[in-house]
C-alpha positions as CSV (number, residue, x, y, z in Angstrom):
1,M,99.3,74.4,122.1
2,K,95.7,74.0,121.2
3,R,94.1,76.1,118.5
4,I,90.9,78.1,118.8
5,L,89.1,80.6,116.6
6,L,87.9,83.9,118.0
7,L,88.6,88.0,120.2
8,V,88.5,91.4,123.9
9,V,90.5,94.4,129.9
10,A,91.7,94.2,133.2
11,S,93.7,95.6,137.6
12,L,97.2,95.2,138.2
13,F,99.0,92.6,140.2
14,L,102.5,91.2,140.6
15,I,103.3,88.4,143.1
16,P,106.6,89.2,144.8
17,A,108.6,86.2,145.7
18,P,109.3,85.5,149.4
19,G,112.1,87.8,150.7
20,A,112.1,89.8,147.5
21,E,114.1,93.0,147.5
22,A,112.5,96.2,146.2
23,R,114.9,96.5,143.3
24,R,113.6,96.4,139.7
25,P,115.7,96.5,136.6
26,E,117.7,99.6,136.4
27,H,117.8,102.3,133.7
28,N,120.5,101.7,131.1
29,A,120.9,98.0,132.1
30,E,122.7,96.0,129.4
31,K,120.1,93.9,127.6
32,W,120.3,90.4,126.3
33,A,117.6,87.9,125.1
34,V,117.0,84.3,123.8
35,V,113.7,84.1,121.9
36,A,112.6,80.7,120.7
37,G,109.4,79.3,119.0
38,V,108.5,76.1,117.2
39,D,105.7,75.8,114.7
40,K,107.3,73.1,112.6
41,H,108.9,70.0,114.4
42,M,111.1,67.4,112.8
43,G,109.3,64.1,112.2
44,R,105.5,63.8,112.5
45,T,104.9,65.9,115.7
46,R,101.8,68.1,115.3
47,G,102.9,71.7,114.6
48,N,101.7,75.0,115.9
49,V,100.5,78.1,114.0
50,G,101.4,80.9,116.4
51,S,104.8,80.2,117.9
52,V,106.9,81.9,115.2
53,G,104.5,84.8,115.2
54,D,105.1,85.1,119.0
55,V,108.9,85.2,118.3
56,N,108.6,87.9,115.7
57,D,106.5,90.1,118.0
58,M,108.8,89.5,120.9
59,V,111.8,90.5,118.9
60,T,110.0,93.7,117.7
61,V,109.0,94.8,121.2
62,L,112.5,94.1,122.5
63,Q,114.2,96.1,119.8
64,R,111.7,99.0,120.4
65,N,112.8,99.0,124.0
66,G,116.6,99.1,123.5
67,W,117.7,95.5,122.8
68,R,120.3,95.5,120.1
69,S,119.8,93.0,117.3
70,D,123.1,91.4,118.0
71,H,122.1,91.0,121.7
72,I,119.0,88.8,120.7
73,L,119.5,85.1,119.8
74,V,116.5,84.0,117.7
75,L,115.7,80.3,117.4
76,K,112.7,79.5,115.1
77,D,111.4,76.1,114.1
78,H,114.2,73.6,113.3
79,D,116.8,76.0,114.8
80,A,115.1,75.5,118.2
81,T,116.7,72.1,118.9
82,L,117.4,71.0,122.4
83,E,121.1,71.5,121.8
84,N,120.5,75.1,120.6
85,L,118.2,75.9,123.5
86,R,120.9,74.7,125.9
87,W,123.6,76.7,124.0
88,G,121.4,79.8,124.0
89,L,120.8,79.7,127.8
90,D,124.5,79.1,128.4
91,W,125.2,82.1,126.2
92,L,122.8,84.2,128.2
93,R,124.6,83.1,131.4
94,D,128.0,84.0,129.9
95,V,127.1,87.5,128.6
96,S,125.0,88.5,131.6
97,S,126.3,90.6,134.5
98,D,125.1,91.9,137.8
99,H,123.7,94.9,136.0
100,S,122.1,93.3,132.9
101,F,118.5,92.6,132.1
102,S,117.9,89.3,130.2
103,V,114.8,87.8,128.6
104,F,114.1,84.1,127.8
105,H,111.0,83.4,125.8
106,F,109.7,80.1,124.5
107,S,106.5,79.4,122.5
108,G,105.6,75.9,121.6
109,H,104.5,72.5,122.9
110,V,105.1,71.6,126.6
111,K,105.0,68.0,127.6
112,Q,104.1,66.6,131.0
113,I,105.8,63.5,132.2
114,N,105.0,61.4,135.3
115,G,107.6,59.7,137.5
116,D,110.1,62.4,138.5
117,K,112.5,61.5,135.7
118,D,114.5,64.7,136.4
119,N,114.9,63.8,140.1
120,D,113.6,67.1,141.4
121,G,111.2,65.5,143.8
122,E,108.1,66.3,141.8
123,R,105.8,63.5,140.7
124,L,104.7,65.4,137.6
125,D,107.2,67.5,135.6
126,E,106.9,69.8,132.6
127,Y,109.3,69.8,129.7
128,L,110.0,72.3,126.9
129,W,109.4,70.4,123.6
130,A,112.3,71.3,121.2
131,A,112.0,71.1,117.4
132,D,114.0,67.9,117.3
133,N,111.5,66.1,119.6
134,R,113.9,66.2,122.6
135,F,112.9,67.7,125.9
136,M,114.2,70.2,128.5
137,S,112.9,69.5,132.0
138,D,111.6,72.1,134.3
139,R,114.5,71.4,136.6
140,E,117.1,71.9,133.8
141,L,115.4,75.1,132.6
142,S,115.3,76.4,136.2
143,D,119.0,75.6,136.8
144,R,120.0,77.3,133.5
145,V,117.8,80.5,134.1
146,R,119.0,80.8,137.7
147,S,122.6,80.9,136.4
148,V,121.9,84.1,134.5
149,R,123.1,87.1,136.5
150,G,121.3,90.4,137.0
151,W,117.5,90.7,136.3
152,S,115.7,88.3,134.1
153,W,112.2,87.8,132.7
154,T,111.2,84.3,131.5
155,N,108.0,84.0,129.4
156,I,106.5,80.7,128.4
157,S,103.6,80.2,126.0
158,G,102.7,76.5,126.0
159,C,100.3,74.1,127.8
160,E,100.8,73.8,131.6
161,A,103.3,76.7,131.4
162,A,103.2,77.5,135.1
163,G,104.7,74.1,136.0
164,L,108.0,75.3,134.4
165,D,108.5,77.8,137.2
166,D,110.4,75.2,139.2
167,G,112.3,77.7,141.3
168,I,112.8,80.4,138.6
169,S,110.8,83.2,140.1
170,A,112.5,85.3,142.7
171,G,113.0,89.0,143.6
172,H,115.2,89.6,140.6
173,R,113.6,87.0,138.3
174,L,110.1,87.5,136.8
175,F,108.2,84.5,135.4
176,T,105.1,84.7,133.2
177,G,103.3,81.7,131.7
178,S,100.3,81.3,129.5
179,S,98.4,78.9,131.7
180,Q,98.3,77.2,135.1
181,E,100.0,73.8,135.6
182,S,96.8,71.9,135.1
183,E,95.6,73.9,132.1
184,K,96.0,73.9,128.3
185,S,97.1,77.0,126.4
186,Y,95.7,78.0,123.0
187,E,96.5,79.7,119.8
188,Y,94.5,82.2,117.7
189,P,95.3,81.4,114.1
190,P,94.0,84.8,112.6
191,W,96.6,86.6,114.7
192,K,99.4,84.0,113.9
193,N,100.1,84.1,117.7
194,S,99.4,82.2,120.8
195,V,96.5,83.7,122.7
196,F,98.7,84.7,125.6
197,T,101.7,86.2,123.9
198,G,99.5,87.8,121.2
199,L,97.7,89.6,124.0
200,L,100.8,90.3,126.2
201,I,103.1,91.5,123.5
202,D,101.2,92.5,120.4
203,K,98.0,93.9,121.9
204,A,99.2,95.2,125.2
205,M,102.7,96.4,124.4
206,L,103.0,96.9,120.6
207,Q,99.5,98.4,120.2
208,G,99.7,100.2,123.6
209,R,96.4,98.7,124.9
210,G,98.0,97.8,128.2
211,D,98.7,101.4,129.2
212,F,96.1,101.4,132.0
213,N,97.5,104.4,133.8
214,S,97.9,106.5,130.6
215,D,101.6,107.4,131.3
216,G,102.7,106.5,127.8
217,Q,104.5,103.3,128.9
218,V,103.3,99.7,129.3
219,S,105.0,97.8,132.1
220,I,105.2,94.0,132.1
221,P,102.6,93.7,134.9
222,E,100.2,96.0,133.0
223,A,100.6,93.9,129.9
224,F,100.0,90.7,131.9
225,H,96.9,92.3,133.5
226,L,95.3,92.7,130.0
227,A,96.5,89.2,128.9
228,Y,95.2,87.5,132.0
229,Y,91.6,88.7,131.8
230,E,91.2,88.6,128.0
231,A,92.8,85.2,127.7
232,E,90.2,83.8,130.1
233,K,87.4,85.4,128.1
234,I,88.7,84.2,124.8
235,T,89.2,80.6,125.9
236,R,86.4,80.0,128.3
237,G,84.4,78.0,125.8
238,Q,87.1,75.5,125.0
239,R,86.4,71.8,125.6
240,K,89.5,71.4,127.8
241,G,88.7,74.6,129.8
242,A,89.9,78.1,129.8
243,Q,93.5,79.2,130.3
244,H,94.4,81.5,133.2
245,P,97.9,83.0,132.8
246,Y,100.4,82.8,135.6
247,I,102.9,85.4,137.0
248,A,105.4,85.1,139.9
249,G,108.5,86.8,141.1
250,G,109.7,90.3,140.8
251,D,110.0,92.7,143.7
252,G,106.4,94.0,143.8
253,T,107.2,97.1,141.7
254,E,106.5,97.9,138.0
255,W,109.0,96.2,135.7
256,F,109.6,97.9,132.3
257,L,111.4,96.6,129.3
258,N,112.9,100.1,129.0
259,P,113.3,101.1,132.7
260,P,112.9,104.8,133.2
261,P,115.7,106.8,134.8
262,P,115.5,107.3,138.5
263,P,113.8,110.4,139.7
264,P,116.1,113.3,140.4
265,P,117.1,113.9,144.0
266,P,115.1,116.4,145.9
267,P,116.6,119.9,145.9
268,P,118.5,120.9,149.0
269,P,116.6,122.8,151.7
270,P,116.9,126.6,151.5
271,P,119.5,128.1,153.9
272,R,118.2,129.0,157.2
273,E,118.1,132.7,158.0
274,C,119.9,133.8,161.1
275,L,118.3,136.3,163.4
276,I,120.9,138.5,165.1
277,I,119.8,140.5,168.1
278,C,122.2,143.2,169.3
279,L,122.1,144.0,173.0
280,G,123.4,147.4,173.9
């Protein structure tokens, strides 16, 4: 990610995947997460300043919304190796069920490589850049996320993030990314966050600034709404252009980290009065 210095609201939109069913995460779903971020790489790779901060904020917001600490696998800096990212996604697959809600978050560098090295038919591919300077392709990430059962939310803060949605988004899988496939993503050092996740998680959710309908809850689309517009404003003066966050998947309804209970069924209709007429 690129660094900037700077600070700022937003409508609501969620792009349902083709054929999406109107079925958002259910109340009391079992919750699991893998949260990874890399500020310090092995070797001489340029580091970041906001990825670990993103991880810390994501863990906080998940715990506030019902994720048990032993249901969150945290991978920071040198723990976020390629092997551990793979192991974590396999763990997420193994613990998930048809009624679970899983989160995968990654903050850090993303690398673009030409030549379809992962044989997915794309000329240009995006790769998560692990702490040990090894890479997970968009195809591998997609295959692993799609093996997770139930509902899932994948959030990526890194350059060209939208390109990592290589078939992840679907009716029961929500994908958010910090920038379009042709764009860079930036960090805001005073926040110790990336611009996108700092807005999405810290400002919108933890600080409550994303509660646009004033119902006391901040849905993921509401948080994205704030992050989308403010990220563009904050980064529009950057030499490599502004970042425009990306969202896809879901069923077109509001997704909450702590889904509310379903509304009670309507009361039964009152009994009908019978009119008896006596004929004498």
